[in-house]
N, C-alpha and C positions, 0 to 999 in steps of 0.2 A: 488847410491845402488847398494848393491851385486846382482849377476844375482840369480834369484827365480825360481822355477815353478809357471807353467801358474796357475795350483790350487791355489795357494797363492793371484798370481794378481788379479783371478778371485773373491775371497774374500772381497781384498779388494773394486775394481769395487763396490761391491752390500752393501757395509761400504757407499761408498762416493758417489755412485746412490741415496742411501736414506737421506745423510744431502742435497742432492741437489734435494729432491720431482721431480726425476726422473719419467718418469709410470712406473706403476708396470709389466704392459705389456710387454714394449720396455727393460725391465734389465732382464727376465725372458728370453726372445727371444736374447739378446747378451750373457749371461751367458749359454743357451744352445748351441748356435753357436759354442763357443770358450771351450765346454768342449768333445763338439761331435769332433771336430778339435785336441786337445789335445789326445782325445782315438785314436783317427787314424794315430798321431803322435809316438803311444805308449806310451803315458799316464806319468805323472813327468817330463813333457818336461819343458826343459829353454829357455825360453820367447826369450831371446838374441843370441840362438841356429837359431831359423828358420829364414828362409830364402825367397822369393819370391819365388823359386819353390818348395817348402811346399805346400805355398798355390795352385800353378796352379797343383801339382799331385793329391791332395785334389778333388780339380773340378773335372777332369777326373774321379777320382774315383765316387760323385757323381751323374757325367752324367749315371755311371753303376750300380751305388743302384736300389734296388726296395723301392715301398711304402711299407711302415712302417714293414722294414726290422730291423731295432733295437728297437720296441716298445713289452713291454713286454705284451700288452693281447691282442692285433688288428693281426689277421692272418696276415703274408707279403701279401702283392700286387705283382703282377710279369709285375706290369704295372712300366715305369720306374718314378723317381723325372720330374715333370714338370721344364722348362728353369724360371717359377718365383718363387719355392721352393730356386732352387739352386741359383739364384740371390740374395735373402733373406740370405740366409747360408753366401754364401759370404759377401755379404753386413753388418749383424754383425758385423763377423768377423773383418774386416776391420775398422770396427765402434770401437772394443775394442782395435783394435792396434793403435788406433789413440789417442784411451783416454790415452794407456800405457806414448803414445810419450808425448802426452800434459803435463804430470804431469811426465815428465822427468823420468821416472822409465825406460824407454828404451832412447840410445844415437841417434838412425835414427831408420826409419819406415822401415822395408824392401817392405812392403806390401804396400804401397800407391801406384806403381806401376804397381801392379795385377789389370787388368779392370775386373769389375763388368759383369760377362754374361750377357748378352739381354734380357731382357723378352719380352714377349710375347704381346701381350696389347689381354685379356678380353674380349671381347666383351658378358657382362654378360647383359641379358635383364631384363630393370628396369622393378620396378611393375608400372601399371597407377594409375592416383587419382582413377578410376572405382574401380581396386586390393583393395586399401585400404579400400576404400568408405565398399565393401565386408566384407572386415576383421573384421573394426568395426563393421559393423551393426550384425554379430553372439555376439558379446560380449555383454552377459548381462548388464546393467546397474544402477540395482536395490539393489547394496549393492557394501559395499565400499572395498572391495578386485578385484570384476573383473570391478568397475568404473575407480577401478586406473591404472589397465591394458590396458584402451582403453585409459586412459590420456597418459600414457606413450608410446601407440602406435601411435596415435596423434600429440604427441608430437618430437619424436623421428622423423618423415615423417616432420611435420613443420615446426621443426627449424633445423634440421640437426645437432641436436647434436651426437655425440660419447655415446652409450649405457653406459660406465663405466661414463661420464661424468652425464648421464642424472641421473640416480641411485646415483652416489656419494653427487648430489646438496643438497649442506646446505638449508635449511630452511631460513636463513637470507639471501639469494641469492635470491630469490623468491619478484622480484620486482611489484604489483599488481598496484600502484598506476602511476609507467612511463612505466606500459607493457613493461619491463625488464626482463633477466635470465643473472647472471651474472656467468661467467664459469670460472674453472680454468681447464684450460688446460696440454697438454702433455707441460714437462719443465716448471709446473706451472706458464706457462701462461696465465692472466685474458683477458680476452674479454668477452662482454656486447653481446647478443641475443635479439632480438625483437618477443614479442610474437603478431602475424597476430589474427584476434578476434576470430577464430575457435579454435587456443589455447589456449587463455584468457580464455572463458569462462568454456569450459571444466576443465582446471585448478584451477581457482577459485572457480567453483564448488564444486570440490575436496575437496579443503584445507576448503573451509566452512562448507561443509558440510559430506563429506565423511572420512574425513580423520580420521586417530583414534586419541582421546583426549588424548593421551600419550604423555611423556616430551621426547623428541627425537630431533636430530638438525639437520636431514637429511628431504625433502621433501618428498618423496614416502618412505611409511615403512611399516612394516607387523603390525598386530595385538599389539604384545608387545615392536614396537618402533623399531626395528633395521629395515636398509633399506633393501629393494629389494638388490638379487645379480644377476650377469647377466644368470648363469644356472639355475636361480628359473626364470625367467622372458621367454627367450628362450624355455625351458620345457613347461609354460604355452600360450607361443605364438604357440608352433606347436601344440597345443590344436585348439587354433581358427583356425588355417590354416586349420589344415583336416575336420575341421567344415566348415570352408566356400567354401568348393571343389575345393579353389585355386591349380592349376597343377603347378602353378612357386614354385622352391624352394625358403623358405621364413624366413628371420632372420635378427637380428633388423639392422644388417648393413647394410643388402638391402634394408631399410627403408628409411638410411639414405641416401645411394647411390639415392635411386631413386627422392626423395626428391632435392638431389644436379642438378641432369640429367632435370628435370622438371625445377627448379629455373631458370636456364641457357636456357629453350625452353621459357622460360616465359621474357627473354628480360636481365638476370641478368650477369652485362660484370662478366668475368672469376678471376678480382683480389679483385671484390667486396665479390664472392664468395668462394675468398681462404680466407678471414677475419669471412668470417661465420665459413666454416668448421674448421677452427683454425691451417689452414696448416701456417707452418714454412718458407716453399718455395711454387712457383709455380709449382714442379713439381709434384707433386701429385694430385692438382689441375688441373693441364694438359689432365691425364689420362680422367677425370671426362669429358673434354673438347673434345676431343680426340673420346669416346664415343659419343655425342650429337651431334657432329661435324657430322661421320659416320650414325647418325637416318640421319640428314637433308639432307646426301650425298641420301642416300636412297629414301628418301621425292622428292626429286630434280627428282631422273630419272624417279620415276614410277608419279609422279604427275605433271610433267615442263608442260605448256601450249604447249611449242612446239612438244610434241606429239599428241598434239588434230588437227597439222595443215594436212589437208588431199594433200601433194603434196610429188613426188619424189624427191630426188637428186641422 
């Protein structure tokens, strides 16, 4: 194929990704990173002219950037980009180059030799079961909208699904007979998640009593049958968080994250957790494991039986 600019390949990637049912958020992240890299290089860049040194220079540039420096509406923050943000940018760019190489648009992949900057492990404080109880208690359960939102909240925590997976859940994929939810995850990979009794009961009551009697393919819906959006649920959730007087920043992802940490604390093995989370590799699951292990380490240092032995060495 003749040499062409990055913008051309980005358009092709979007069409290929759509045909392959890639996650919308993943496609947006990869294309945004590729476009920013293209702008850094001057725009209309010939993909075959880009070298490993170009990406290394871009990494150095990102390390000097301020937060929101190129955002059209958010005021620039004088703090630098985090190591995690830079690593994500680089990983998405390398992913895009791997795609071009894999599709034979490039004869070689010079960016494969560039190491992704090391990330800093964020020790985010997970929600406790008490926090989740406090949150759900303030959600009224005497009308279909709030009952639905309470169901979404407990299901995110109890099944550790992604918010996009739960809000996009087809009605036909909820199997009350066998107590399973069939999920279409990232990369159109299908998996089944079991409902515990405290997830099953509210979901069944929502379906049988509170779900609007309209035709819709989705399980969680508005009055007119439209599925809930991530923005809508996050907005409602923040209202509940304020009402519950929770001091921790609470998001749908934090509910999933907190549920995963609690599963590990309850004795779930990492491989099983990987299957439940829908991770294709153990890389992301290991992050949850590291945080759970740091929690265990802290507890052991504080509550070790040796600390109660009254003897000096």
